[in-house]
C-alpha positions in Angstrom: 2.3 15.9 6.5 1.4 12.3 7.2 -2.0 13.3 8.6 -2.7 15.3 5.4 -1.6 12.4 3.2 -3.9 10.0 5.2 -6.9 12.4 4.8 -6.4 12.6 1.1 -6.0 8.9 0.7 -9.2 8.3 2.7 -11.1 10.7 0.6 -10.0 9.1 -2.6 -10.6 5.6 -1.2 -14.2 6.6 -0.4 -14.8 7.5 -4.0 -14.0 3.9 -5.0 -15.7 2.0 -2.2 -19.0 1.7 -4.2 -17.1 0.2 -7.2 -15.4 -2.3 -4.9 -18.6 -3.3 -3.3 -19.9 -4.4 -6.7 -16.9 -6.6 -7.5 -18.8 -9.9 -6.6 -21.4 -9.1 -9.3 -18.8 -9.6 -12.1 -17.0 -12.7 -13.4 -13.4 -11.7 -14.2 -12.2 -12.9 -17.6 -9.2 -15.1 -18.0 -7.8 -18.2 -16.2 -8.1 -17.9 -12.4 -4.9 -19.0 -10.6 -4.1 -19.1 -6.9 -0.5 -18.3 -5.9 0.6 -19.2 -2.3 2.7 -16.2 -1.4 5.5 -16.5 1.2 6.2 -12.8 0.9 2.7 -11.8 1.7 1.9 -14.8 3.8 -1.4 -15.5 2.1 -3.0 -16.8 -1.1 -3.3 -14.4 -3.9 -5.7 -14.6 -6.8 -4.5 -13.7 -10.3 -6.2 -13.9 -13.7 -4.3 -14.6 -16.8 -5.7 -13.8 -20.2 -3.9 -14.9 -23.3 -4.2 -13.3 -26.8 -6.0 -15.2 -29.5 -2.7 -15.6 -31.4 -1.1 -17.4 -28.4 -1.2 -20.9 -29.9 0.2 -19.7 -33.2 3.8 -18.9 -34.4 4.6 -16.0 -32.1 7.2 -17.1 -29.7 6.9 -14.5 -27.0 4.6 -11.7 -25.7 4.9 -8.7 -23.5 3.1 -8.9 -20.2 0.8 -6.3 -18.8 0.1 -6.5 -15.0 -3.2 -4.9 -14.0 -3.8 -3.9 -10.3 -7.2 -4.0 -8.6 -8.2 -6.8 -11.0 -11.4 -7.6 -9.0 -13.1 -4.6 -10.7 -10.5 -3.1 -13.1 -9.3 -6.2 -15.1 -12.4 -6.5 -17.3 -12.4 -2.8 -18.3 -8.7 -3.0 -19.0 -9.2 -6.1 -21.1 -12.0 -4.5 -23.0 -10.0 -1.3 -23.8 -6.9 -3.3 -24.7 -8.7 -5.8 -27.0 -10.4 -3.0 -28.8 -7.1 -1.3 -29.3 -5.4 -4.4 -30.7 -8.1 -4.3 -33.4 -8.1 -0.6 -34.2 -4.9 1.0 -32.9 -2.3 -1.7 -33.6 -1.1 -2.2 -30.0 0.7 -5.6 -29.8 -0.8 -8.8 -28.6 0.0 -9.2 -25.0 -0.5 -11.5 -22.0 -2.7 -9.7 -19.4 -2.3 -10.6 -15.8 -4.7 -9.2 -13.2 -3.9 -9.1 -9.5 -6.9 -9.0 -7.2 -7.0 -7.7 -3.6 -8.3 -10.0 -0.8 -9.7 -7.0 1.0 -9.8 -3.2 1.1 -7.2 -3.4 3.9 -4.8 -5.5 1.9 -5.1 -2.9 -0.9 -3.9 -0.2 1.4 -1.2 -2.4 2.9 0.2 -3.6 -0.5 0.0 -0.6 -2.7 1.2 2.2 -0.3 4.8 2.9 0.7 5.7 3.3 4.4 5.2 7.0 4.3 1.6 6.4 3.4 1.2 3.8 6.1 1.5 0.7 3.9 4.1 -2.0 3.1 4.6 -1.7 -0.6 8.1 -3.2 -0.4 6.6 -6.5 0.5 4.3 -6.3 -2.5 7.3 -5.5 -4.7 9.0 -8.6 -3.4 5.9 -10.6 -4.3 6.1 -9.3 -7.9 9.8 -9.8 -8.3 10.3 -13.1 -6.5 7.0 -14.9 -6.9 4.5 -13.6 -9.4 6.8 -12.7 -12.3 8.9 -15.8 -12.1 5.6 -17.9 -12.1 4.4 -16.0 -15.2 7.7 -16.3 -17.0 8.0 -20.0 -16.3 4.5 -20.9 -17.4 3.8 -18.6 -20.4 5.6 -17.4 -23.5 6.9 -14.1 -22.2 9.3 -11.7 -23.9 10.7 -10.2 -20.7 9.0 -6.9 -21.5 6.7 -6.0 -18.6 4.2 -3.2 -18.0 2.1 -2.2 -15.0 -1.2 -0.4 -14.9 -2.5 1.2 -11.7 -5.2 3.7 -10.7 -5.4 5.7 -7.5 -3.6 3.6 -4.8 -2.5 1.4 -7.7 -1.0 4.3 -9.5 1.0 5.2 -6.4 2.4 1.6 -6.4 3.2 1.7 -10.1 5.3 4.9 -9.7 6.8 3.6 -6.4 8.0 0.5 -8.2 9.6 2.7 -10.8 11.4 4.7 -8.1 12.5 1.6 -6.2 13.2 -1.0 -8.9 13.1 0.6 -12.4 14.3 -2.6 -14.1 11.2 -4.6 -13.0 8.9 -2.9 -15.6 9.6 -1.2 -18.9 6.3 0.8 -18.9 4.0 2.3 -16.4 0.5 3.6 -16.6 -0.4 5.5 -13.4 -3.9 7.0 -13.4 -4.7 9.8 -10.9 -2.5 8.8 -8.0 -2.0 10.9 -4.9 1.7 12.0 -5.2 2.4 14.2 -2.2 4.1 11.4 -0.3 6.0 10.1 -3.4 7.6 13.5 -3.9 9.9 12.9 -1.0 10.8 9.4 -2.3 11.4 10.8 -5.8 13.7 13.5 -4.5 16.0 10.7 -3.2 15.4 7.9 -5.7 15.2 9.6 -9.1 18.2 8.8 -11.2 19.9 10.6 -14.1 19.8 7.6 -16.4 17.3 4.8 -17.0 17.1 1.8 -19.4 14.4 3.0 -21.8 11.6 3.3 -19.4 8.3 4.9 -20.3 5.7 6.5 -18.1 2.2 7.7 -18.8 0.8 9.7 -15.8 -2.6 11.5 -15.6 -4.5 13.6 -13.1 -8.3 14.2 -13.0 -10.9 16.7 -11.9 -11.2 14.4 -8.8 -14.9 14.9 -8.2 -17.0 15.6 -5.1 -14.5 15.7 -2.2 -13.6 18.3 0.4 -12.1 21.3 -1.3 -9.0 21.2 0.9 -8.5 17.5 0.0 -8.9 18.3 -3.6 -6.4 21.1 -3.5 -3.8 18.9 -1.7 -4.2 16.3 -4.3 -3.7 18.8 -7.1 -0.7 20.4 -5.4 1.0 17.0 -4.7 0.5 16.0 -8.3 1.9 19.2 -9.7 4.8 19.2 -7.3 5.8 15.7 -8.4 5.3 16.6 -12.0 7.5 19.6 -11.7 10.2 17.6 -10.0 10.4 14.8 -12.6 10.0 17.2 -15.6 12.6 19.6 -14.4 15.3 16.9 -14.2 17.5 16.1 -17.2 16.9 12.4 -17.3 18.1 10.1 -20.1 16.5 6.8 -21.0 13.1 7.9 -19.7 10.0 8.9 -21.8 7.3 10.7 -19.9 3.9 12.0 -20.7 1.9 13.9 -18.0 -1.7 14.3 -18.9 -5.0 15.5 -17.5 -8.4 13.7 -17.8 -11.3 16.2 -17.5 -13.4 13.8 -15.6 -13.8 12.6 -12.0 -11.3 10.3 -10.2 -13.1 7.0 -10.9 -13.8 7.6 -14.6 -10.2 8.8 -15.2 -9.2 5.2 -15.2 -10.9 4.1 -18.4 -9.8 7.3 -20.3 -6.4 7.0 -18.7 -5.6 3.5 -19.7 -6.8 4.1 -23.3 -4.4 7.0 -23.6 -1.8 5.2 -21.6 -1.7 2.1 -23.8 -1.4 4.2 -26.9 1.5 6.2 -25.4 3.6 3.3 -23.9 3.2 1.3 -27.1 3.6 4.4 -29.4 0.3 4.0 -31.2 
């Protein structure tokens, strides 16, 4: 099973390599901050973008944490800022977390079953990043996480491991075959008003066996979580009729509307 998971992850990773190669061509919006992480034993770059109303009378804001910020923070900001104008989503503090390398992305976002060390990255969030944001900015204590592909795996893994860390989760087209085993053990009967938006895609030009494994893993996870009688959890499972990479932009648009009920 692990070999099959690795093959699928490698195929999906190869789809996004070109996008990552372009990251140096873009200037990421927001204030750039370096956090010296003891959990990860390295410096991590984050970008913090405050809403225009920040210096006004509003006392606190929800925080949206966006993974793969080196090339996904700007699109997420564009979609979200557009939606604050037209769709009535609340003003929020956006925090982007960039990856130092492709290898660190695999290491940080993927659980042990996938060959990564996602628990360390969870500790970074819980013990270093979120306390820093809460100390330095006007936060409400209401946190959301946005992830695509490997980042979507991490978003759902964080829900399964520590559901009090975030209120809302937007997970775009993750590979879920490995998470199924974790969900079987970790899914609870009761949650504290969590909300999840999860989408699949048409994947794109990958090996047909890899594509089918991706679809089967997604459907298996969906059937498990939908079949359970869970209180305190709102869930929307969606499909974006586009390829793996483009499912991010469509997914976050629909995801923001769902988690903020707009």
